[in-house]
BADREN-973531 format. One record per residue (C-alpha): x, y, z; residue in three letters. Coordinates in nm, 2 decimals, decimal comma, always signed. Layout:
// BADREN-973531
{{X; Y; Z}; ALA}
...
// end
This chain:
// BADREN-973531
{{+28,86; -0,06; +21,34}; MET}
{{+29,16; -0,13; +21,06}; ASP}
{{+29,13; -0,19; +20,71}; ALA}
{{+29,20; -0,53; +20,72}; SER}
{{+28,91; -0,56; +20,95}; ASP}
{{+28,71; -0,38; +20,67}; SER}
{{+28,81; -0,62; +20,45}; ASP}
{{+28,72; -0,92; +20,61}; ARG}
{{+28,39; -0,77; +20,71}; LYS}
{{+28,30; -0,74; +20,33}; GLY}
{{+28,48; -0,37; +20,26}; GLY}
{{+28,40; -0,38; +19,91}; ALA}
{{+28,06; -0,49; +19,98}; SER}
{{+28,01; -0,24; +20,18}; LEU}
{{+28,17; +0,06; +19,99}; LYS}
{{+27,89; -0,10; +19,68}; ARG}
{{+27,63; -0,09; +19,95}; LEU}
{{+27,71; +0,28; +20,05}; SER}
{{+27,72; +0,44; +19,71}; ALA}
{{+27,40; +0,20; +19,60}; THR}
{{+27,20; +0,40; +19,92}; MET}
{{+27,29; +0,72; +19,81}; THR}
{{+27,13; +0,66; +19,48}; ARG}
{{+26,86; +0,53; +19,66}; ASN}
{{+26,84; +0,80; +19,94}; GLN}
{{+26,80; +1,05; +19,59}; LEU}
{{+26,57; +0,83; +19,45}; LEU}
{{+26,34; +0,83; +19,81}; MET}
{{+26,43; +1,19; +19,86}; ARG}
{{+26,20; +1,30; +19,56}; ARG}
{{+25,94; +1,01; +19,70}; ARG}
{{+25,93; +0,87; +19,32}; VAL}
{{+25,75; +0,57; +19,44}; ILE}
{{+25,51; +0,73; +19,61}; SER}
{{+25,48; +1,03; +19,39}; ARG}
{{+25,36; +0,74; +19,12}; VAL}
{{+25,12; +0,57; +19,33}; THR}
{{+24,94; +0,90; +19,40}; ILE}
{{+24,94; +1,02; +19,07}; ALA}
{{+24,75; +0,73; +18,98}; ALA}
{{+24,53; +0,71; +19,23}; VAL}
{{+24,46; +1,02; +19,35}; ALA}
{{+24,70; +1,35; +19,19}; PRO}
{{+24,54; +1,61; +19,44}; ALA}
{{+24,68; +1,40; +19,76}; LEU}
{{+25,04; +1,49; +19,90}; GLU}
{{+25,30; +1,29; +19,94}; VAL}
{{+25,26; +1,43; +20,33}; THR}
{{+24,85; +1,32; +20,31}; HIS}
{{+24,97; +0,95; +20,24}; LEU}
{{+25,18; +0,93; +20,48}; ASP}
{{+24,96; +1,10; +20,73}; VAL}
{{+24,72; +0,82; +20,67}; LEU}
{{+24,93; +0,50; +20,66}; ASP}
{{+25,08; +0,60; +21,01}; LEU}
{{+24,71; +0,68; +21,15}; VAL}
{{+24,62; +0,29; +20,99}; LYS}
{{+24,95; +0,19; +21,14}; ARG}
{{+24,91; +0,35; +21,47}; LEU}
{{+24,52; +0,29; +21,52}; GLU}
{{+24,62; -0,12; +21,53}; ALA}
{{+24,79; +0,00; +21,86}; ASP}
{{+24,49; +0,20; +22,01}; GLY}
{{+24,39; +0,55; +21,99}; GLU}
{{+24,62; +0,76; +21,76}; VAL}
{{+24,61; +1,15; +21,87}; THR}
{{+24,76; +1,49; +21,64}; ILE}
{{+25,08; +1,45; +21,91}; GLY}
{{+25,10; +1,07; +21,80}; ALA}
{{+25,12; +1,19; +21,46}; VAL}
{{+25,38; +1,48; +21,51}; ALA}
{{+25,57; +1,23; +21,63}; GLU}
{{+25,54; +0,97; +21,42}; GLY}
{{+25,59; +1,26; +21,14}; MET}
{{+25,88; +1,41; +21,31}; ARG}
{{+25,73; +1,71; +21,28}; ILE}
{{+25,62; +2,02; +21,47}; ASP}
{{+25,20; +1,97; +21,65}; PRO}
{{+25,06; +2,26; +21,43}; SER}
{{+25,19; +2,11; +21,12}; ARG}
{{+25,06; +1,79; +21,21}; ALA}
{{+24,72; +1,97; +21,27}; SER}
{{+24,71; +2,13; +20,91}; ARG}
{{+24,74; +1,80; +20,73}; ILE}
{{+24,51; +1,64; +20,99}; VAL}
{{+24,26; +1,89; +20,93}; ALA}
{{+24,28; +1,91; +20,51}; GLU}
{{+24,25; +1,52; +20,55}; LEU}
{{+23,97; +1,54; +20,72}; VAL}
{{+23,82; +1,81; +20,56}; SER}
{{+23,85; +1,58; +20,23}; GLN}
{{+23,71; +1,27; +20,42}; GLY}
{{+24,02; +1,02; +20,44}; HIS}
{{+24,02; +1,10; +20,84}; LEU}
{{+23,76; +1,15; +21,09}; GLU}
{{+23,81; +1,33; +21,45}; ARG}
{{+23,63; +1,15; +21,77}; ARG}
{{+23,60; +1,25; +22,10}; ILE}
{{+23,82; +1,03; +22,31}; CYS}
{{+23,57; +0,83; +22,59}; GLN}
{{+23,80; +0,89; +22,87}; SER}
{{+23,89; +1,23; +22,80}; ASP}
{{+23,66; +1,45; +22,62}; ALA}
{{+23,94; +1,72; +22,58}; ARG}
{{+24,14; +1,49; +22,30}; ARG}
{{+24,05; +1,44; +21,98}; SER}
{{+24,11; +1,09; +21,82}; ILE}
{{+24,19; +0,98; +21,46}; LEU}
{{+24,04; +0,75; +21,28}; VAL}
{{+24,06; +0,66; +20,93}; VAL}
{{+23,77; +0,67; +20,75}; THR}
{{+23,60; +0,41; +20,50}; ALA}
{{+23,68; +0,62; +20,19}; ASP}
{{+24,05; +0,66; +20,35}; GLY}
{{+24,10; +0,31; +20,41}; GLU}
{{+23,98; +0,25; +20,03}; ALA}
{{+24,21; +0,51; +19,90}; LEU}
{{+24,50; +0,36; +20,07}; VAL}
{{+24,40; -0,02; +19,94}; SER}
{{+24,43; +0,14; +19,61}; LYS}
{{+24,74; +0,36; +19,65}; ILE}
{{+24,94; +0,02; +19,78}; HIS}
{{+24,77; -0,20; +19,53}; ALA}
{{+24,91; +0,07; +19,26}; VAL}
{{+25,27; +0,01; +19,50}; LYS}
{{+25,26; -0,33; +19,43}; ARG}
{{+25,21; -0,33; +19,11}; ARG}
{{+25,53; -0,09; +19,07}; LEU}
{{+25,72; -0,36; +19,24}; LEU}
{{+25,60; -0,62; +19,11}; GLU}
{{+25,71; -0,42; +18,77}; THR}
{{+26,04; -0,38; +18,88}; ILE}
{{+26,11; -0,72; +19,01}; THR}
{{+25,94; -0,89; +18,74}; GLU}
{{+26,30; -1,05; +18,66}; ASP}
{{+26,34; -1,21; +19,01}; TRP}
{{+26,24; -1,55; +19,12}; ASN}
{{+26,05; -1,64; +19,42}; ALA}
{{+26,36; -1,72; +19,57}; GLU}
{{+26,56; -1,39; +19,56}; GLU}
{{+26,23; -1,17; +19,58}; LEU}
{{+26,18; -1,35; +19,95}; GLU}
{{+26,58; -1,35; +20,01}; ALA}
{{+26,58; -0,91; +19,88}; PHE}
{{+26,27; -0,88; +20,13}; THR}
{{+26,41; -1,08; +20,45}; ALA}
{{+26,76; -0,89; +20,38}; LEU}
{{+26,55; -0,55; +20,34}; TYR}
{{+26,37; -0,59; +20,63}; GLU}
{{+26,62; -0,66; +20,85}; ARG}
{{+26,90; -0,41; +20,76}; PHE}
{{+26,58; -0,11; +20,79}; VAL}
{{+26,46; -0,28; +21,14}; SER}
{{+26,88; -0,24; +21,26}; ALA}
{{+26,90; +0,13; +21,12}; LEU}
{{+26,57; +0,18; +21,30}; GLU}
{{+26,69; +0,04; +21,62}; ASP}
{{+27,06; +0,24; +21,58}; TYR}
{{+26,88; +0,58; +21,49}; ALA}
{{+26,68; +0,53; +21,80}; HIS}
{{+26,99; +0,41; +22,04}; ASP}
{{+27,17; +0,70; +21,86}; TYR}
{{+26,86; +1,00; +21,93}; ALA}
{{+26,82; +0,86; +22,28}; HIS}
{{+27,19; +0,90; +22,38}; GLN}
{{+27,21; +1,23; +22,24}; HIS}
{{+26,94; +1,34; +22,42}; CYS}
{{+27,05; +1,20; +22,73}; GLN}
{{+27,37; +1,38; +22,68}; GLY}
{{+27,20; +1,75; +22,64}; SER}
{{+26,99; +1,71; +22,96}; GLU}
{{+27,23; +1,71; +23,18}; GLY}
// end
């Protein structure tokens, strides 16, 4: 793509988008939204604990959740996933159950206490987002949400394809 293609494609807008994404990445790296919500609901909880609870909750909808699935979903080492899960089990937010089809496997389930905690945290997060977008009208919020979902989905697809291509290349 040459400079004229970039200009036709919205070069100035892409430059602004890139700069805004850099600012957002700094906020996300500091986990501002998660830290604010956790501080309001469960100050002893770590951000990674919330990430794992959210992940297990999401994965439960598709079937049984294992520590391996947590490690993969979090993109962390299985031993780290196991330690985080053990902490959440000891806090009563997760429960380990025996897999009915393979008694050697443990299945993770969010407990009622964990469900309540996640619900409270999500409610605080929604209130924070409402505050941030309070001067937006309904159409602006819907347009932003739809475009943001589309952007994140495309980025996830790109990251998946990129990882797949690079893993394939290193196997040969």
